[in-house]
C-alpha positions in Angstrom: 43.6 270.1 53.4 43.6 266.7 50.9 45.2 263.6 51.8 47.8 264.6 49.3 50.4 264.7 51.8 49.4 261.1 53.1 49.6 259.7 49.3 53.0 261.9 48.6 54.9 260.0 51.9 53.4 256.6 51.5 54.4 256.8 47.5 58.1 258.0 48.5 58.6 255.1 51.2 57.7 252.8 47.9 60.4 253.5 46.1 63.1 252.6 48.4 64.9 249.1 49.6 63.3 247.1 51.9 63.5 247.6 55.4 64.6 244.6 58.3 64.1 245.1 61.8 67.7 246.0 62.3 66.9 249.3 60.2 65.0 250.5 63.1 67.5 249.1 65.9 69.7 251.5 67.2 71.5 251.4 71.1 71.4 248.9 73.3 68.2 249.1 75.7 69.1 249.6 79.2 66.0 248.9 80.8 65.7 246.2 83.4 65.2 242.8 82.9 61.7 242.0 82.5 60.8 245.5 81.8 57.4 245.8 79.5 59.3 248.7 77.5 61.5 245.9 76.0 58.2 244.4 74.3 56.9 247.7 73.2 60.2 248.6 71.3 59.8 245.4 69.7 56.2 245.9 68.5 56.7 249.2 67.3 59.7 248.1 65.3 57.9 245.2 64.0 55.1 248.0 62.9 57.5 249.8 60.8 59.3 246.9 59.6 55.8 245.5 58.2 54.5 249.0 56.9 58.2 249.3 55.4 58.2 253.0 57.1 61.4 254.6 56.0 63.3 255.5 59.6 63.7 259.1 58.4 59.8 259.7 58.0 59.1 259.0 61.9 60.0 261.3 64.7 59.7 259.9 68.3 58.8 262.0 71.0 59.2 261.0 74.3 59.1 263.1 78.0 61.1 262.1 80.7 61.1 258.4 83.1 61.6 255.0 82.2 59.6 254.9 79.2 61.3 258.3 77.9 64.3 256.5 77.2 62.1 255.1 73.7 63.8 257.4 71.1 67.4 256.6 72.3 66.7 252.6 70.9 64.3 253.5 68.4 66.1 254.5 64.8 64.4 257.0 63.8 64.2 260.9 64.4 63.7 261.2 68.2 63.1 264.1 70.4 63.9 263.5 74.3 62.0 266.6 76.3 61.2 267.3 79.2 58.8 265.7 81.7 55.1 265.8 81.1 55.7 268.3 77.7 56.6 265.2 74.9 52.7 265.9 73.2 53.8 269.7 72.9 57.0 268.8 71.2 54.9 266.3 69.4 52.0 269.0 67.9 54.8 271.4 66.6 56.6 268.6 65.2 53.6 267.6 62.9 51.9 270.9 62.6 55.2 272.1 61.3 55.7 268.9 59.1 52.7 267.1 58.9 53.9 264.7 55.8 55.6 262.6 58.5 54.9 260.4 60.9 55.0 261.3 64.6 54.8 259.0 67.7 54.4 260.2 71.2 55.7 257.8 73.8 55.2 258.7 78.0 54.6 257.1 81.2 51.8 257.2 83.4 53.3 259.9 85.7 54.8 261.6 83.1 51.1 262.1 80.8 48.7 261.8 83.4 50.0 263.7 86.5 52.8 266.6 85.3 51.6 266.7 81.6 47.7 266.4 82.7 47.3 269.7 81.1 48.5 269.1 77.8 47.2 265.5 77.8 43.6 267.0 78.0 44.1 269.4 75.1 45.9 267.2 72.9 43.2 264.7 72.7 40.9 267.9 71.9 43.3 269.4 69.5 43.4 265.7 67.7 46.7 266.2 65.8 47.1 262.9 63.5 49.6 261.1 65.7 50.0 258.0 67.4 50.5 258.1 71.2 50.9 255.3 73.3 51.1 255.6 77.5 53.4 252.9 79.4 50.9 252.6 82.5 52.8 250.7 85.3 51.3 252.3 88.0 54.5 254.1 89.6 57.1 256.3 89.2 60.0 253.6 88.5 62.9 255.9 87.6 62.6 258.0 90.3 62.6 254.7 92.6 58.7 254.4 93.4 56.8 257.2 94.3 52.6 257.0 93.8 51.7 257.9 90.5 48.1 259.0 89.6 47.2 255.2 88.2 48.6 253.7 91.7 45.6 252.1 93.3 44.2 252.9 96.4 46.1 251.4 99.6 49.3 251.2 97.3 52.5 251.4 99.1 55.5 253.6 98.0 57.6 256.1 99.3 55.4 259.1 99.0 52.4 256.8 100.4 53.9 254.9 103.4 50.7 254.1 104.7 49.2 253.1 101.2 47.8 255.7 98.7 44.7 257.6 100.2 42.8 258.0 97.1 41.1 256.0 94.3 43.7 255.8 91.3 42.6 257.8 88.3 40.8 256.2 85.3 42.7 257.6 82.3 40.0 255.8 80.2 36.9 257.7 81.6 38.7 260.9 81.2 39.9 260.6 77.8 36.2 259.5 76.3 35.0 263.0 78.4 37.0 265.4 75.8 36.0 267.3 73.0 37.3 265.3 69.8 38.1 262.2 71.3 38.9 260.0 68.0 40.8 257.3 68.9 41.3 255.1 72.3 42.5 251.5 72.8 43.7 249.3 75.3 46.4 246.2 75.8 49.0 245.1 77.9 52.5 244.0 77.5 52.3 240.4 78.4 49.5 240.3 75.7 51.9 240.6 72.7 49.9 239.8 69.9 47.1 241.4 70.9 49.3 244.9 71.3 50.9 244.2 67.6 47.3 244.3 66.8 46.4 247.4 68.7 49.2 249.5 67.4 48.6 248.3 64.1 45.2 249.8 64.5 46.5 252.7 65.6 49.1 253.9 63.6 46.2 253.9 60.5 43.7 256.3 62.1 44.0 259.4 60.8 43.8 261.8 64.0 45.0 261.7 67.3 44.8 257.5 68.1 45.7 256.8 72.4 46.8 253.8 73.2 47.2 252.5 76.8 49.6 250.1 77.3 49.6 248.2 80.8 52.7 246.5 81.9 54.4 245.3 84.9 57.1 247.1 86.6 59.5 243.9 87.7 61.8 245.7 90.3 59.1 248.1 92.2 55.8 246.3 91.1 56.2 242.6 89.8 52.9 241.4 91.3 50.9 244.3 90.5 48.9 242.6 87.5 49.2 239.2 89.0 51.5 236.4 88.6 50.1 235.0 85.1 47.8 236.8 82.6 44.7 234.9 84.1 45.2 236.5 87.2 43.9 240.3 85.8 40.6 240.3 85.6 39.8 241.7 81.8 37.3 241.7 79.0 38.3 241.5 75.7 36.3 243.9 73.1 35.4 242.2 69.7 34.1 243.5 66.8 34.7 243.9 63.1 36.0 247.1 63.4 37.9 246.9 66.4 41.2 244.9 67.4 41.1 241.0 66.5 40.8 238.5 69.3 42.9 235.3 69.0 41.1 232.3 70.2 43.9 231.7 72.7 43.3 234.9 74.5 39.8 233.6 75.2 41.4 231.0 77.9 42.2 234.4 79.9 39.4 236.0 79.7 36.2 236.5 78.2 35.0 238.7 75.4 32.3 241.0 74.9 31.0 242.2 71.6 31.6 246.1 71.3 30.9 248.5 68.4 33.7 251.4 68.6 31.7 253.7 67.2 29.5 253.8 70.4 30.9 255.9 72.6 27.9 255.8 75.4 28.8 251.6 75.9 32.3 253.0 75.5 31.9 255.2 78.5 30.2 252.2 80.5 32.9 249.7 79.8 35.8 252.2 80.7 33.7 252.6 84.1 33.9 248.9 84.6 35.9 248.5 88.2 35.6 244.6 87.9 37.4 243.9 84.5 39.8 245.7 82.6 39.1 246.2 78.9 41.7 245.4 76.0 40.8 246.3 72.9 39.1 249.5 71.0 37.4 251.1 72.9 36.2 254.3 70.4 36.9 255.1 67.2 35.7 258.3 65.3 37.2 258.5 61.8 35.0 261.3 60.6 36.3 264.0 63.0 39.0 265.8 60.9 42.5 266.4 62.5 43.8 269.4 63.8 46.1 270.2 61.0 43.5 269.4 57.9 41.5 272.3 60.1 44.6 274.7 60.3 46.3 274.0 57.0 43.0 274.1 55.0 42.7 278.0 55.7 46.1 278.7 54.5 48.1 278.3 51.3 50.3 275.6 51.7 54.1 276.6 50.3 56.9 273.9 48.4 59.9 273.7 50.4 62.1 276.4 48.1 59.0 278.8 48.0 59.2 278.8 51.9 63.1 279.3 52.2 62.7 282.3 49.5 59.7 283.7 51.6 62.2 283.1 54.8 65.0 285.4 53.2 62.7 287.9 51.8 61.8 288.5 55.6 64.9 288.4 56.8 66.5 291.0 54.3 64.3 293.5 55.5 65.9 293.3 58.9 69.7 293.5 57.4 71.7 296.5 57.6 71.4 298.5 54.1 75.0 299.9 53.4 75.5 303.2 50.8 77.2 302.1 47.8 
């Protein structure tokens, strides 16, 4: 399949009015005051405004959790699915409508725990969509249970003596999955960096996975430190990566990293001393799943699909004698 689908979509978006931020604003968010979800929502809305993406050409799919209220607050098509099942719904949407943008939103428990199996295989399928995981290292909606990314020793309602196990490292897991094509990480307390990261992810043809670290102001207010400089981090710098503003270097150092080098990306992801912010890995040469799948079948125009469906249904209709 060629890129004609995407070209036609972009052309249709250029023919309509200029969109403003309010065109992507829906219901008033009901997240807690200070929750990082507010910042991510604003970042996505700015992205759609800057790219002039028609709201009707976007589908936002979520699972269950605080983050999964996202489709209710973004004025696009939305699907609030089941716990851990957002990626399966999003994959189905994209395969049936490869001409529209699909944004998938999940929390750390939603994706890495109950949705773990779908998470692994969605990376392998490399369907062309943007995936955002809001990771506050706790189950917040259900009132403070440990999640896979909760740190060892973290107290919670399900670990009153502290979590026994080391936390799951999603970055190393993703980089070990076949067909991984895009992996980046940012944080809600770095709004400029998060904006640039989402812009980079949106442009990728394939599954772009962005892990966004965020504080839970109610249950984990000090989890990532009091100020940005308190959290040990390093920014990944490269001409093909996410731009690093000079002001950020006051809070953490920058290291040169070629995002096409998966071996170096794995080394960086395994660093337990400093969290990497930026583009860890990017392989734009990998074909997306819908390119492989639709490339083997003849694409039909919408009216042709309807006619074919009518003919098939007619075969089940009861035929009465005249």
